[in-house]
C-alpha positions as CSV (number, residue, x, y, z in Angstrom):
1,M,25.9,76.0,-80.5
2,S,27.7,77.1,-77.6
3,A,26.9,75.5,-74.0
4,A,25.4,78.8,-72.9
5,N,23.0,78.9,-75.9
6,A,22.1,75.0,-75.9
7,T,18.4,74.3,-75.3
8,P,18.0,72.7,-71.8
9,P,17.1,69.1,-71.7
10,A,13.3,68.5,-71.5
11,T,11.7,67.3,-68.2
12,P,11.4,63.4,-68.6
13,T,7.9,62.4,-70.1
14,K,6.0,60.0,-67.9
15,V,5.1,57.0,-69.7
16,G,3.8,55.0,-66.9
17,P,3.8,55.0,-63.1
18,T,6.9,53.4,-62.8
19,H,9.3,54.6,-65.5
20,T,10.1,57.6,-67.8
21,A,11.0,58.1,-71.6
22,S,14.5,58.9,-70.4
23,V,15.3,55.2,-70.1
24,M,16.1,53.7,-73.5
25,G,13.3,51.4,-74.5
26,T,15.4,48.2,-75.2
27,Y,13.3,46.1,-72.6
28,G,9.8,45.0,-72.7
29,R,9.5,45.5,-68.7
30,Q,6.8,44.4,-66.6
31,N,5.2,47.3,-64.7
32,L,6.6,46.3,-61.3
33,V,9.1,48.1,-59.2
34,F,10.8,46.3,-56.2
35,E,12.4,48.0,-53.4
36,R,13.8,44.9,-51.6
37,G,14.3,41.2,-51.6
38,E,14.3,38.5,-48.9
39,G,15.6,35.1,-50.1
40,S,13.3,33.8,-52.6
41,W,11.0,36.7,-52.4
42,L,10.8,40.2,-53.8
43,I,8.8,43.0,-52.3
44,A,7.3,45.7,-54.5
45,T,7.0,49.3,-53.5
46,D,3.4,48.8,-52.5
47,G,4.5,46.0,-50.2
48,T,3.2,43.0,-52.2
49,R,5.4,40.0,-52.0
50,Y,6.3,38.2,-55.1
51,L,7.9,34.4,-55.3
52,D,11.0,35.0,-57.5
53,F,11.4,32.0,-59.8
54,G,13.4,34.1,-62.4
55,S,16.3,34.8,-60.0
56,G,17.3,37.7,-62.2
57,V,17.6,35.4,-65.1
58,A,19.6,32.9,-63.1
59,V,21.6,35.5,-61.5
60,N,20.6,35.5,-57.9
61,A,21.9,32.1,-57.3
62,L,21.4,32.4,-53.5
63,G,18.3,34.7,-53.5
64,H,18.1,38.1,-52.3
65,A,20.0,39.8,-49.5
66,H,21.9,36.7,-48.5
67,P,23.4,37.6,-45.0
68,K,27.0,36.2,-46.0
69,L,27.0,38.1,-49.3
70,V,25.8,41.3,-47.7
71,A,28.7,41.0,-45.2
72,A,31.3,40.4,-47.7
73,L,30.3,43.2,-50.0
74,T,30.0,45.6,-46.9
75,E,33.2,44.7,-45.4
76,Q,35.0,45.0,-48.9
77,A,33.3,48.3,-49.3
78,G,35.0,49.7,-46.3
79,K,38.3,48.8,-47.6
80,L,38.9,49.1,-51.2
81,W,36.7,49.4,-54.2
82,H,38.9,49.6,-57.4
83,T,42.5,49.9,-58.4
84,S,42.3,48.8,-62.1
85,N,44.4,45.8,-63.3
86,L,47.5,47.9,-63.5
87,Y,48.3,46.2,-60.1
88,R,47.9,42.7,-58.5
89,V,44.6,42.1,-57.1
90,A,44.6,39.7,-54.1
91,G,41.1,38.7,-54.5
92,Q,41.6,37.6,-57.9
93,E,44.6,35.5,-57.1
94,R,42.7,33.7,-54.5
95,L,39.5,33.1,-56.5
96,A,41.3,31.8,-59.5
97,E,43.3,29.4,-57.4
98,R,40.0,28.0,-55.9
99,L,38.1,28.0,-59.2
100,G,41.1,26.0,-60.7
101,A,40.9,23.5,-57.6
102,A,37.3,22.9,-58.2
103,T,37.4,22.6,-62.1
104,F,39.7,21.8,-65.1
105,A,41.0,25.5,-65.2
106,E,44.7,26.4,-64.8
107,R,44.2,30.1,-65.7
108,V,41.3,32.6,-65.1
109,F,40.5,35.9,-66.6
110,F,38.1,38.2,-64.8
111,C,35.4,40.3,-66.4
112,N,32.1,41.7,-65.7
113,S,29.6,39.7,-67.6
114,G,28.6,36.6,-69.8
115,A,28.8,38.6,-73.1
116,E,32.4,39.6,-72.1
117,A,33.3,36.3,-71.0
118,C,32.1,34.7,-74.3
119,E,33.8,37.4,-76.3
120,G,37.0,36.7,-74.5
121,A,36.7,33.0,-74.9
122,I,36.5,33.6,-78.8
123,K,39.6,35.7,-78.6
124,I,41.5,33.3,-76.6
125,A,40.8,30.4,-78.9
126,R,41.8,32.3,-81.9
127,R,45.0,33.7,-80.3
128,A,45.9,30.2,-79.2
129,H,46.1,28.9,-82.7
130,F,47.9,32.1,-83.8
131,V,50.7,31.8,-81.4
132,A,50.9,28.0,-82.5
133,G,51.5,29.2,-86.0
134,H,48.1,28.3,-87.4
135,T,47.1,31.8,-88.2
136,E,44.4,30.4,-90.6
137,R,42.4,28.8,-87.7
138,V,39.9,31.6,-86.7
139,R,36.4,30.1,-87.5
140,I,34.3,28.8,-84.7
141,I,31.5,26.3,-85.0
142,T,28.3,27.3,-83.0
143,F,24.8,26.0,-82.9
144,A,21.3,27.0,-83.9
145,G,19.3,28.4,-80.8
146,A,22.4,29.5,-79.2
147,F,22.7,32.7,-77.2
148,H,26.1,34.0,-76.2
149,G,25.4,37.6,-75.4
150,R,24.5,41.1,-76.8
151,T,27.8,42.4,-78.3
152,L,28.2,42.2,-82.0
153,T,30.6,39.2,-82.1
154,A,28.4,37.2,-79.6
155,L,25.3,37.9,-81.7
156,A,27.2,36.7,-84.8
157,A,28.2,33.6,-82.9
158,A,24.7,32.8,-82.1
159,G,23.4,33.7,-85.5
160,N,19.8,34.7,-84.4
161,E,18.6,37.1,-87.1
162,K,16.1,38.6,-84.9
163,Y,18.9,40.0,-82.6
164,L,21.2,40.7,-85.6
165,E,18.7,42.9,-87.7
166,G,19.6,46.5,-88.1
167,F,23.2,46.4,-87.0
168,G,25.0,45.9,-90.1
169,P,27.1,43.1,-91.4
170,P,27.6,40.2,-88.9
171,A,31.0,39.6,-87.6
172,E,32.8,36.9,-89.6
173,G,34.1,33.7,-88.6
174,F,31.2,31.5,-87.4
175,D,29.7,28.3,-88.9
176,Q,26.2,27.4,-87.6
177,V,24.8,23.7,-87.4
178,S,21.8,22.3,-85.8
179,F,21.9,21.7,-82.1
180,H,22.6,18.3,-80.9
181,D,24.0,17.1,-84.4
182,A,27.7,16.1,-83.8
183,D,27.8,14.6,-87.4
184,A,26.9,18.1,-88.8
185,A,29.5,19.6,-86.6
186,E,32.2,17.4,-88.0
187,A,31.2,18.0,-91.5
188,C,31.8,21.6,-90.9
189,I,35.4,21.3,-89.6
190,G,37.9,22.4,-92.0
191,P,41.3,24.0,-92.0
192,E,40.2,27.2,-90.8
193,T,38.2,25.9,-87.7
194,A,39.6,26.9,-84.3
195,A,36.9,25.6,-81.9
196,I,33.3,24.5,-81.2
197,M,31.4,26.6,-79.0
198,V,28.5,25.1,-77.2
199,E,25.8,25.8,-74.3
200,P,25.3,22.6,-72.2
201,I,21.9,23.9,-71.8
202,Q,20.5,26.5,-74.3
203,G,18.7,28.7,-71.6
204,E,17.6,31.7,-73.7
205,G,17.1,29.4,-76.8
206,G,14.1,27.4,-75.0
207,V,15.8,25.3,-72.3
208,H,17.4,22.7,-74.5
209,V,19.6,20.4,-72.9
210,A,22.7,18.8,-74.5
211,S,23.0,15.1,-73.8
212,P,26.1,13.7,-72.4
213,E,26.5,11.6,-75.5
214,F,26.5,14.8,-77.6
215,L,29.0,16.6,-75.4
216,R,31.2,13.9,-75.3
217,A,31.1,13.6,-79.2
218,L,32.0,17.3,-79.3
219,R,34.8,16.7,-77.1
220,A,36.2,13.7,-79.2
221,L,35.8,15.9,-82.2
222,C,38.0,18.5,-80.8
223,D,40.6,16.2,-79.7
224,R,40.7,14.3,-83.1
225,Y,40.9,17.6,-85.3
226,G,43.2,19.5,-82.8
227,I,40.7,22.4,-82.1
228,Y,39.2,23.7,-78.8
229,L,36.1,23.0,-77.0
230,I,34.5,26.1,-75.8
231,L,31.8,25.8,-73.3
232,D,29.4,28.7,-72.5
233,E,28.1,27.9,-68.8
234,V,26.9,31.5,-68.1
235,Q,23.4,30.5,-67.5
236,C,23.7,26.9,-66.6
237,G,26.8,26.8,-64.4
238,M,27.6,27.7,-60.8
239,G,25.5,24.7,-59.3
240,R,22.2,25.3,-61.2
241,T,22.1,21.8,-62.3
242,G,23.2,20.1,-59.3
243,K,26.9,20.1,-60.1
244,L,29.2,23.0,-60.0
245,F,29.1,22.9,-63.7
246,A,26.7,21.2,-66.1
247,H,29.4,19.6,-68.1
248,E,30.5,17.5,-65.1
249,W,27.4,15.3,-66.0
250,A,28.9,14.1,-69.2
251,G,32.3,13.4,-67.9
252,I,34.3,15.8,-69.9
253,T,36.1,19.1,-69.7
254,P,36.5,21.9,-72.0
255,D,39.5,23.8,-73.1
256,I,37.8,27.2,-72.6
257,M,34.9,28.1,-70.4
258,A,32.7,31.1,-70.1
259,I,31.1,31.8,-66.8
260,A,28.9,34.8,-65.3
261,K,25.6,35.2,-63.6
262,G,25.5,33.0,-60.6
263,I,29.1,33.4,-59.8
264,G,28.4,36.9,-58.5
265,G,25.1,36.1,-56.8
266,G,23.8,39.4,-58.1
267,F,27.0,41.4,-58.4
268,P,28.4,41.6,-61.9
269,V,31.1,39.1,-62.3
270,G,32.1,37.1,-65.2
271,A,35.2,34.9,-66.0
272,I,37.0,32.9,-68.6
273,L,38.5,29.6,-67.3
274,T,41.1,27.9,-69.5
275,T,44.0,25.5,-69.5
276,A,47.6,26.7,-69.3
277,A,48.3,25.7,-72.8
278,V,45.4,27.6,-74.3
279,A,46.4,30.7,-72.3
280,E,50.1,30.9,-73.2
281,G,49.1,33.4,-75.9
282,M,47.3,35.8,-73.6
283,T,50.2,38.0,-73.1
284,P,50.1,41.8,-71.8
285,G,48.1,43.9,-74.1
286,T,46.2,41.1,-75.7
287,H,43.0,41.5,-73.6
288,G,41.8,43.5,-70.6
289,S,39.0,44.9,-68.6
290,T,39.0,48.0,-66.5
291,F,36.5,46.7,-64.0
292,G,37.1,43.1,-64.3
293,G,38.0,41.1,-61.2
294,N,37.8,44.4,-59.0
295,P,37.7,43.9,-55.1
296,L,34.1,44.2,-54.7
297,A,33.3,41.5,-57.2
298,M,35.9,39.1,-56.0
299,A,34.7,39.4,-52.3
300,V,31.1,38.5,-53.4
301,A,32.2,35.8,-55.9
302,G,34.2,34.2,-53.4
303,T,31.7,34.1,-50.9
304,V,29.3,32.5,-53.4
305,L,31.8,29.9,-54.2
306,D,32.1,29.2,-50.4
307,I,28.5,28.6,-50.0
308,V,27.9,26.5,-53.1
309,L,31.0,24.4,-52.3
310,E,29.7,23.6,-48.7
311,P,29.3,20.0,-48.2
312,D,25.7,18.8,-49.3
313,F,24.8,22.0,-51.1
314,L,24.9,20.6,-54.6
315,D,23.1,17.4,-53.4
316,G,20.5,19.6,-52.0
317,V,20.1,21.3,-55.2
318,Q,19.5,17.8,-56.9
319,Q,16.9,16.9,-54.5
320,K,15.1,20.1,-54.7
321,A,15.3,19.9,-58.7
322,L,13.7,16.6,-58.5
323,R,10.7,18.1,-56.3
324,L,10.4,20.8,-58.8
325,K,10.4,18.3,-61.8
326,Q,7.8,16.1,-60.2
327,G,5.6,19.2,-59.7
328,L,6.1,20.3,-63.2
329,A,5.2,16.9,-64.6
330,E,2.0,17.2,-62.8
331,L,1.3,20.4,-64.4
332,H,2.0,18.8,-67.8
333,D,-0.6,16.1,-66.9
334,N,-3.2,18.4,-65.6
335,Y,-3.1,21.0,-68.3
336,P,-2.4,19.2,-71.6
337,T,-4.0,21.8,-73.7
338,I,-1.7,24.3,-72.2
339,V,1.7,22.6,-71.5
340,D,3.5,20.8,-74.4
341,E,6.7,19.7,-72.8
342,V,8.8,19.8,-69.5
343,R,12.3,20.5,-70.1
344,G,15.5,21.4,-68.3
345,Q,18.0,19.9,-65.7
346,G,18.4,20.9,-62.1
347,L,16.9,24.2,-61.2
348,L,17.0,25.4,-64.8
349,A,13.6,24.1,-65.8
350,G,11.4,25.0,-68.7
351,L,7.7,24.5,-70.0
352,K,7.1,24.5,-73.5
353,V,3.6,25.8,-73.9
354,K,0.9,26.0,-76.4
355,V,-0.2,29.6,-75.7
356,P,1.9,32.7,-76.0
357,V,4.7,32.6,-73.3
358,A,3.8,36.3,-72.4
359,E,0.4,35.0,-71.5
360,V,1.8,32.4,-69.0
361,V,4.3,35.2,-67.6
362,K,1.3,37.7,-67.0
363,E,-0.9,35.1,-65.4
364,A,1.9,33.9,-63.1
365,I,2.5,37.5,-62.0
366,G,-1.2,37.5,-61.3
367,E,-0.5,34.8,-58.8
368,K,2.5,36.7,-57.5
369,L,5.1,34.3,-59.1
370,L,7.9,35.7,-61.4
371,L,9.0,33.7,-64.3
372,V,11.3,34.3,-67.4
373,G,10.2,34.0,-71.1
374,A,12.6,32.1,-73.6
375,A,12.6,31.3,-77.2
376,D,10.7,28.3,-78.6
377,N,7.4,29.3,-76.7
378,T,9.1,28.2,-73.5
379,V,8.8,29.6,-70.0
380,R,11.8,29.5,-67.8
381,I,11.6,28.4,-64.1
382,L,14.9,29.4,-62.3
383,P,14.4,29.6,-58.5
384,P,17.3,30.4,-56.3
385,L,19.6,27.5,-55.5
386,N,18.7,27.7,-51.8
387,V,15.0,27.8,-52.2
388,S,13.1,25.6,-49.8
389,E,11.0,22.7,-50.8
390,D,8.0,24.4,-49.2
391,E,8.6,27.4,-51.6
392,I,9.0,24.9,-54.7
393,A,5.5,23.7,-53.8
394,D,4.3,27.1,-53.2
395,G,5.7,28.2,-56.6
396,V,4.3,25.2,-58.4
397,A,0.7,25.8,-56.8
398,R,0.9,29.3,-58.0
399,L,1.8,28.2,-61.7
400,S,-0.9,25.7,-61.4
401,R,-3.5,28.5,-60.6
402,A,-2.1,30.5,-63.5
403,L,-2.2,27.6,-65.8
404,D,-5.9,26.8,-64.8
405,K,-7.1,30.3,-65.7
406,L,-5.5,30.0,-69.2
407,S,-7.0,26.6,-69.7
408,K,-10.6,28.0,-68.6
409,A,-10.2,31.0,-70.9
410,A,-9.2,28.8,-73.8
411,N,-12.3,26.6,-73.3
412,A,-14.6,29.4,-72.7
């Protein structure tokens, strides 16, 4: 059919007061629209203020409209937005050097999201063995309950059948074992194994925290068998646990690490950090990203790093995390018929509940508190890292009122 005779597009069908059928229905969205944010608060179009303890799923590490982030983005926007990676990008070079100084990393690749970072990490591990002459080493050991992103390879790595359904055969090359089981991981290592890939905290999977002993055991296995340790710190990194990266609590370093979310403070930024030896095989043409590491992203991420590395900032996160943990423990004691377990580390907390997670999230919204659901019937509590102690107390009080309603309804 010619363009002249084509049927004109239909007027979008209204399916609710805040969205239309023109938007693909891949999200179970709450019926809320926000027009601005201030620190730990989001303001809806009707002026209602909500305490944001979801932080855009651990993305808004410094809350909303942080003045230093706004200034960095605005200044850079007046200079240069995009050149592509056909040329050197000064912001990439500065940020890579700073990330290296603060971590184990000697090489950094910049991308746009956590899924891209995880995909790139898998490619780098396989490529490193390839250039070393071990072309058979392509398989990655992963763990049940993992979440590494929504691309086909990342979904295959996680192995969640719910997310894989309907998309054809899963990508090959992954062997999954039980989380927290180092013996099972060792039993799975064979001549084709290239790496072990693990989240120090499984956020999407239900806020399951890997013990320091488990992470140290995986590090030892990788050293023993000549394979690589890949850490996915997309959700738990950038200060969320009270250290710059969660693996620091175990006193180990990975060979490859995927990061995103908090590093951009709300702007799309991801990165893959590696040692120099692992990155040797990543020569021109082996990987790329059109938008990755663009000047806007680098300006914002550099400013986020400035703030998170300020003296006492991470100590402050630890202190506020203790306050949150104490508050959640009281909720566990006060509502034993609703709250099954308190989980998490730092400001990545979770409540495993005995009622549907959606009910907790809904009641919390009624109290003008925003939370995030997760697997294993767990609700995530993810306040900004610069949340105040008064706001933590306020959030716990709002959650208490929500749980009280659920408790009374269950006993009615």
